C-alpha positions in Angstrom: -20.0 12.6 -28.6 -21.7 15.6 -27.1 -19.4 18.3 -25.4 -18.6 17.5 -21.8 -19.0 21.2 -20.9 -22.4 22.7 -20.6 -22.6 26.3 -21.7 -25.0 28.1 -19.5 -26.3 30.3 -22.2 -27.8 27.2 -23.9 -29.4 26.2 -20.6 -31.0 29.5 -20.2 -32.4 29.4 -23.7 -34.0 26.0 -23.3 -35.0 26.4 -19.7 -38.7 25.5 -19.5 -41.2 27.3 -17.2 -41.7 24.5 -14.8 -43.0 26.5 -11.9 -46.7 27.1 -11.7 -46.1 30.8 -11.1 -43.2 32.9 -12.4 -42.4 34.2 -8.9 -42.7 30.9 -7.1 -39.4 29.7 -5.8 -39.4 26.2 -4.4 -37.4 25.4 -1.2 -34.5 23.0 -1.7 -33.5 20.5 0.9 -30.3 18.6 0.0 -29.6 15.7 2.3 -26.1 14.1 1.8 -25.3 11.0 3.8 -21.6 10.3 4.5 -20.2 6.9 3.4 -23.7 5.4 3.0 -23.5 2.5 0.6 -25.9 1.4 -2.1 -26.9 -1.7 0.0 -27.1 0.3 3.3 -30.8 1.2 2.9 -33.9 -0.9 2.2 -34.4 0.9 -1.2 -32.7 -1.8 -3.3 -33.5 -4.9 -1.4 -30.0 -5.9 -0.3 -30.1 -5.6 3.5 -31.7 -7.9 6.0 -30.4 -5.9 9.1 -30.7 -2.2 8.6 -34.0 -0.2 9.0 -34.6 2.9 6.9 -38.4 3.6 7.1 -38.0 7.3 6.6 -35.9 7.0 3.5 -38.5 4.6 2.2 -41.1 7.3 3.2 -39.2 9.8 1.1 -39.0 7.3 -1.8 -42.8 7.1 -1.8 -42.9 10.8 -2.4 -40.5 10.9 -5.3 -38.1 9.1 -7.7 -35.5 6.5 -6.7 -32.4 6.3 -8.9 -31.0 2.8 -9.3 -27.8 4.0 -11.1 -26.8 7.1 -9.2 -23.0 7.5 -8.8 -20.8 9.6 -6.6 -18.3 11.7 -8.5 -15.5 10.1 -6.5 -15.1 7.1 -4.2 -14.1 9.6 -1.5 -16.1 12.4 0.1 -14.6 15.8 -0.5 -14.3 15.5 -4.3 -18.0 14.5 -4.5 -19.0 17.4 -2.2 -17.1 19.9 -4.4 -18.9 18.5 -7.5 -22.3 18.9 -6.0 -21.6 22.6 -5.2 -19.8 23.5 -8.4 -21.3 21.2 -11.0 -17.7 20.5 -12.0 -15.8 17.2 -12.1 -13.0 16.7 -9.6 -10.8 16.2 -12.6 -11.4 19.8 -13.5 -11.0 21.3 -10.0 -8.1 19.1 -9.0 -9.9 18.4 -5.7 -9.5 14.6 -5.8 -8.8 13.6 -2.2 -10.4 14.3 1.2 -7.5 16.3 2.5 -9.3 19.6 3.0 -8.7 19.6 6.8 -5.0 19.3 6.5 -2.1 21.7 5.7 -0.8 23.0 3.4 -3.3 25.1 1.4 -3.1 24.0 -2.2 -5.4 25.6 -4.8 -3.9 24.1 -8.0 -3.2 20.5 -8.7 0.3 19.7 -10.0 2.1 16.6 -11.3 3.6 14.5 -8.5 7.3 14.4 -8.1 8.1 11.0 -6.5 6.6 7.7 -5.4 7.8 4.6 -3.6 9.8 2.0 -5.6 6.9 -0.4 -5.6 4.5 1.9 -7.4 4.4 2.1 -11.2 3.0 5.6 -11.3 3.3 8.9 -9.4 0.1 10.4 -8.2 -0.6 14.1 -8.7 -0.5 16.6 -5.9 -4.2 17.4 -5.4 -6.0 20.6 -4.4 -6.7 20.8 -0.6 -9.4 23.5 -0.5 -12.5 24.3 -2.6 -11.4 27.6 -4.2 -13.8 30.4 -3.6 -13.3 31.5 -7.3 -15.8 28.9 -8.4 -19.5 29.8 -8.6 -21.5 27.4 -6.4 -25.1 26.3 -6.1 -25.3 28.1 -2.7 -24.0 31.4 -4.1 -26.4 31.2 -7.1 -29.4 30.5 -4.9 -28.4 33.2 -2.4 -28.2 35.7 -5.3 -31.7 34.6 -6.4 -33.1 35.5 -3.0 -32.8 32.3 -1.1 -31.9 31.9 2.6 -29.0 29.5 2.7 -28.0 27.2 5.5 -25.4 24.5 5.8 -25.7 21.9 8.6 -23.3 19.1 9.5 -20.1 18.0 7.7 -18.4 20.4 5.4 -14.8 19.0 4.7 -14.0 21.5 1.9 -11.8 23.8 4.0 -11.8 26.1 7.0 -12.0 29.9 6.9 -11.5 31.5 4.3 -12.9 28.4 2.5 -15.7 27.5 4.9 -19.4 27.2 4.0 -19.8 30.9 5.0 -17.4 31.9 2.2 -19.2 29.7 -0.3 -22.6 31.3 -0.1 -24.2 30.1 3.1 -25.7 32.4 5.6 -25.5 29.9 8.3 -22.9 27.1 9.0 -23.5 24.8 12.0 -21.4 23.4 13.6 -18.9 25.3 11.5 -16.5 22.4 11.6 -13.8 21.7 8.9 -12.9 18.2 9.9 -13.9 14.8 8.3 -15.9 13.4 11.2 -18.2 14.5 14.1 -15.4 15.7 16.3 -14.6 12.7 18.5 -17.9 10.9 18.6 -21.5 10.8 17.5 -22.8 10.8 21.0 -22.0 13.9 23.2 -19.8 15.3 24.5 -18.3 16.3 21.2 -15.1 18.2 20.6 -16.3 21.0 18.2 -14.4 24.2 18.8 -17.5 26.5 18.6 -20.4 24.1 19.2 -21.5 22.1 22.2 -24.2 19.6 23.1 -27.4 20.6 24.9 -26.8 20.2 28.6 -30.4 19.2 29.1 -30.0 16.3 26.8 -27.4 13.8 28.1 -25.7 11.6 25.5 -27.1 13.8 22.7 -26.6 12.3 19.3 -25.1 14.6 16.7 -27.6 13.7 14.1 -30.5 14.5 16.5 -29.0 17.8 17.2 -28.2 18.7 13.5 -31.8 17.7 12.5 -33.1 20.0 15.2 -31.0 22.9 14.1 -32.0 22.3 10.5 -35.7 22.2 11.5 -35.3 25.5 13.3 -33.7 27.0 10.1 -36.7 25.9 8.1 -39.1 27.3 10.7 -37.3 30.7 10.7 -37.4 30.9 6.9 -40.8 29.3 6.2 -42.1 32.5 4.5 -39.3 32.8 2.0 -37.4 30.4 -0.2 -34.6 28.6 1.5 -31.8 26.2 0.6 -31.1 23.7 3.4 -27.9 21.9 2.8 -27.9 19.1 5.4 -24.7 17.1 5.0 -24.8 14.4 7.6 -21.9 13.1 9.7 -23.5 9.7 9.5 -22.4 7.0 8.8 -18.7 8.0 8.7 -16.2 6.9 11.3 -15.8 6.9 14.3 -18.1 4.0 14.8 -20.4 4.6 17.8 -24.1 5.0 18.4 -26.9 5.1 21.0 -26.5 2.3 23.5 -30.1 1.3 23.3 -30.0 1.0 19.5 -26.8 -1.1 19.7 -28.5 -3.4 22.1 -31.6 -3.6 19.8 -29.5 -4.8 16.8 -27.2 -7.0 18.8 -30.1 -9.4 19.2 -30.6 -9.5 15.4 -27.1 -10.2 14.3 -26.6 -13.2 12.0 -22.8 -13.8 11.8 -23.3 -15.5 8.4 -24.8 -12.4 6.8 -22.4 -9.8 5.1 -23.9 -7.0 7.2 -23.4 -7.9 10.8 -22.4 -4.9 12.8 -24.9 -3.9 15.5 -23.0 -0.5 15.9 -23.3 0.3 12.2 -26.9 -0.8 12.1 -27.6 1.6 15.1 -25.8 4.4 13.2 -28.0 3.8 10.2 -31.2 4.1 12.3 -30.1 7.4 13.8 -29.3 8.7 10.3 -32.8 7.6 9.1 -34.4 9.2 12.2 -32.8 12.6 11.1 -34.4 12.2 7.7 -37.7 11.6 9.5 -37.3 14.8 11.5 -36.8 16.9 8.4 -39.8 15.3 6.7 -41.9 15.8 9.8 -40.9 19.5 9.9 -41.6 20.1 6.2 -45.1 18.5 6.6 -45.8 20.4 9.8 -44.9 23.7 8.2 -47.2 23.0 5.3 -44.5 23.5 2.7 -44.2 20.0 1.3 -45.9 21.0 -2.0 -43.2 23.7 -2.6 -40.1 21.9 -1.3 -37.7 19.8 -3.4 -35.9 17.2 -1.5 -32.7 15.3 -2.6 -31.2 12.4 -0.7 -27.8 11.2 -1.9 -24.5 9.8 -0.6 -21.0 11.1 -1.2 -19.5 7.6 -1.9 -20.0 3.9 -1.2 -19.9 2.0 2.0 -16.8 1.6 4.1 -15.1 -1.8 3.6 -11.7 -1.1 5.1 -12.1 -0.1 8.7 -12.8 -2.6 11.4 -15.9 -2.6 13.6 -16.6 -5.5 16.0 -14.1 -7.8 14.2 -15.4 -7.1 10.7 -15.9 -4.4 8.1 -18.5 -1.8 9.1 -20.9 -2.9 6.3 -21.1 -4.8 3.0 -22.0 -3.4 -0.4 -22.9 -6.9 -1.8 -23.8 -7.7 -4.5 -21.5 -4.9 -5.5 -17.7 -5.3 -5.5 -15.5 -3.1 -3.3 -16.3 0.0 -1.4 -15.2 3.4 -0.4 -11.8 4.5 -1.8 -11.9 2.4 -5.0 -13.9 2.7 -8.2 -15.5 -0.7 -8.2 -19.3 -0.3 -8.0 -19.3 -0.6 -4.2 -17.2 2.5 -4.0 -19.2 4.8 -6.2 -22.8 3.5 -6.8 -24.9 5.2 -4.1 -28.6 5.6 -3.0 -30.4 8.5 -4.4 -34.0 9.9 -4.2 -35.4 13.1 -5.6 -38.8 14.4 -4.4 -39.9 17.3 -6.7 -43.6 18.1 -6.3 -45.3 18.9 -9.6 -42.4 17.4 -11.6 -41.6 13.9 -10.3 -44.3 11.3 -10.2 -44.4 9.7 -6.7 -43.1 6.1 -6.1 -41.2 5.9 -9.4 -37.8 4.6 -10.2 -35.2 5.5 -12.9 -32.3 3.6 -14.3 -30.7 6.8 -15.8 -27.0 7.4 -15.1 -26.6 10.4 -12.8 -23.9 12.0 -10.7 -23.5 14.7 -8.0 -22.3 17.3 -10.6 -25.7 17.1 -12.2 -27.8 18.7 -9.5 -26.5 22.3 -9.9 -27.2 22.5 -13.7 -30.5 20.8 -13.1 -31.6 23.5 -10.7 -30.3 26.2 -13.0 -32.4 25.0 -15.9 -35.5 24.2 -14.0 -35.6 27.4 -11.9 -34.1 29.8 -14.4 -31.3 30.8 -12.0 -28.8 33.5 -12.8 -25.4 32.2 -13.8 -21.9 33.7 -14.3 -20.8 34.7 -17.8 -19.1 31.7 -19.5 -19.8 29.4 -16.5 -19.3 25.8 -17.3 -20.8 22.5 -16.0 -19.4 19.0 -16.3 -22.7 17.7 -15.0 -25.9 17.8 -17.1 -29.5 18.7 -16.3 -31.4 15.5 -15.4 -34.8 17.1 -15.8 -35.8 14.6 -18.6 -35.2 11.7 -16.2 -37.1 13.4 -13.4 -40.0 13.8 -15.8 -39.9 10.1 -16.5 -38.3 10.5 -20.0 -35.0 9.1 -21.3 -32.0 11.0 -20.3 -29.9 11.5 -23.4 -26.3 11.3 -22.1 -23.6 9.2 -23.5 -21.3 8.8 -20.5 -20.3 9.6 -17.0 -16.8 9.6 -15.5 -15.0 9.2 -12.2 -11.5 10.5 -11.9 -9.5 9.1 -9.0 -5.8 9.3 -9.6 -4.9 7.9 -6.2 -4.5 4.4 -4.6 -5.2 4.4 -0.8 -3.7 1.3 0.8 -6.9 -0.6 1.6 -8.1 -4.1 1.0 -8.8 -4.7 -2.7 -7.2 -1.4 -3.6 -6.7 -0.3 -7.2 -3.9 1.8 -8.7 -4.6 5.4 -9.8 -7.5 5.3 -12.3 -10.2 7.0 -14.3 -13.5 5.3 -15.1 -16.1 5.7 -17.8 -19.7 4.3 -17.8 -21.4 4.0 -21.1 -24.8 2.2 -21.2 -24.3 -1.2 -19.5 -20.5 -1.0 -19.9 -17.8 0.2 -17.6 -14.2 0.7 -18.4 -11.5 1.4 -15.8 -8.1 2.7 -17.0 -5.3 1.9 -14.6 -2.7 4.6 -15.2 0.7 3.2 -16.3 0.2 -0.3 -14.8 1.4 -2.2 -17.9 4.8 -2.8 -19.3 7.1 0.1 -19.9 4.6 2.7 -18.6 1.6 1.4 -20.6 -1.9 1.6 -19.2 -4.0 -1.3 -18.3 -7.8 -1.7 -18.4 -10.7 -3.4 -16.7 -13.9 -3.8 -18.6 -17.3 -5.0 -17.2 -20.8 -5.5 -18.5 -22.8 -4.4 -15.4 -26.1 -5.7 -16.7 -24.7 -9.2 -16.8 -22.1 -8.8 -14.1 -23.0 -6.3 -11.4 -20.4 -7.8 -9.1 -17.6 -7.1 -11.6 -16.2 -10.6 -11.4 -15.5 -11.0 -15.1 -13.0 -8.6 -16.7 -13.8 -8.6 -20.5 -11.0 -6.3 -21.6 -9.2 -9.1 -23.4 -12.3 -10.3 -25.1 -13.6 -6.9 -26.2 -10.6 -5.0 -27.5 -12.5 -2.8 -29.8 -14.8 -1.7 -27.0 -11.8 -1.0 -24.8 -10.4 1.2 -27.6 -13.5 3.2 -28.2 -14.3 3.7 -24.5 -10.7 4.7 -23.8 -10.9 7.4 -26.4 -13.8 8.8 -24.4 -11.6 8.8 -21.3 -8.9 10.6 -23.2 -11.3 13.2 -24.4 -12.6 13.7 -20.9 -9.1 14.2 -19.5 -8.3 16.7 -22.2 -11.5 18.6 -21.8 -11.2 18.9 -18.0 -7.4 19.7 -18.2 -6.9 16.9 -15.6 -3.5 16.6 -14.0 -2.8 12.9 -14.4 -0.4 10.4 -12.9 2.9 9.9 -14.6 5.2 6.8 -14.9 7.5 6.4 -11.9 11.1 6.5 -13.2 12.3 4.9 -9.9 10.0 1.9 -10.2 11.6 -1.4 -9.1 9.9 -4.7 -10.1 11.3 -6.4 -7.0 9.3 -4.0 -4.8 6.0 -4.4 -6.8 3.1 -6.4 -5.3 0.4 -6.5 -8.0 -1.8 -8.8 -5.9 -2.4 -5.9 -3.5 -3.7 -3.8 -6.4 -6.1 -6.2 -8.0 -4.1 -6.4 -11.2 -2.1 -9.6 -10.7 -4.2 -11.6 -13.2 -4.0 -9.1 -16.0 -1.8 -9.9 -19.0 0.9 -7.4 -19.8 0.0 -4.9 -22.5 2.8 -3.1 -24.2 3.2 0.3 -25.9 0.3 2.0 -24.0 -2.4 0.6 -26.3 -5.6 -1.2 -25.5 -5.5 -5.0 -26.2 -5.6 -5.8 -29.9 -8.1 -8.3 -31.4 -6.0 -11.3 -32.6 -8.6 -12.0 -35.3 -8.6 -8.4 -36.5 -5.2 -6.9 -35.7 -5.1 -3.2 -35.4 -3.0 -1.7 -38.2 -0.7 1.2 -37.3 -1.5 4.6 -38.8 0.4 5.4 -41.9 
């Protein structure tokens, strides 16, 4: 197993001269959608309702990843991973609580839990600590103009985008959503809608602001970080678009919200505005564009009497680690490196982008700086990406439909193992094992049939937790079986497993160490 940490010295030694000229610095446009599920675009052929022609337009210019994962099933942890290249397990930022008091900069073990919970969740970090090197700081030090537009959700001043390396932060908003509504008037403290545009949509405005930033910095390298508010709650949209999709709703289809479909279109329009601006400015050949999502589609809120969307054929959604919660759409357009209209099945995550840019662009880094992500340059070049595993650390259990207990997940090839912390007998763990090639919907748990695979993959999990110094859940000493409702946590059908060990193969019993 290769080390989980990437030593930057190594990256600098092997960094290839990918740019045509040594002094050429490509622009970087990073578009991050909010709560956009794997099946919410037309990229993968699983929607009959939504329209995403501009995302398709971007895909024709670059590479579409079929197995891209968010670093967490919730937004702020993934956002922190993109900027730092570090796993949420290492930073301790594992929940989207960055808009709430108190300020917590170090994760600690939890102290108590309700009697119906078998484990106690850790107390997570609540702000992205400015001690971490970030992609924005690194690019700024390399001479880039840096601008952040849209959602931040990693902390207000002194933890805002301005303190993390961005020259510009619009609308400079620390909250989780678009301040009341998508359609003006908004409730941003320091930002208002254009009075000449009634019912202005926040994504139209953010795209306009982002376009102006590119215009102003067209003659020097820039890093545009456009983190959309779409398609997070609250659920509202342009009235004319809602009416358009209302006529197309099929109540028998899993995606059947006209409001959500309208939100998708406005999100896609914003992507189109950015592409139009890049083309108009004549900088397309020197501009890298990434399109990605912070987690899977929302399956627990209610819109028009149903869930906002469906991630089918994937199971689950936002806030759990089934595929619907963490497998996300992703496109990378990198002129001169990525062959247009290509696809890749490589396993990638948000933490991979920072080390990828460092290696490809020869960016300066801090002494002893570490990455949990890896450079995905081989995949972008159409070559095999030699990585053994990716991980998702989510030691929490939001009370949503189909929720899971606190967990950590490893993907290895076609296989996926979920460790459920302390959900067995006497504080033991439990596991869920899936072969995603044969069972993308995660309907068949193979943990009892593949005990050796569970053991070997759980060893990878243990090494990951140790390497990242993760603060993990602990058994709840006040647990009461009478208050436990396993059916709510998706573990009711699992057989008890004692002594904290993976299931043993009955034909080949595991002998204890001497």
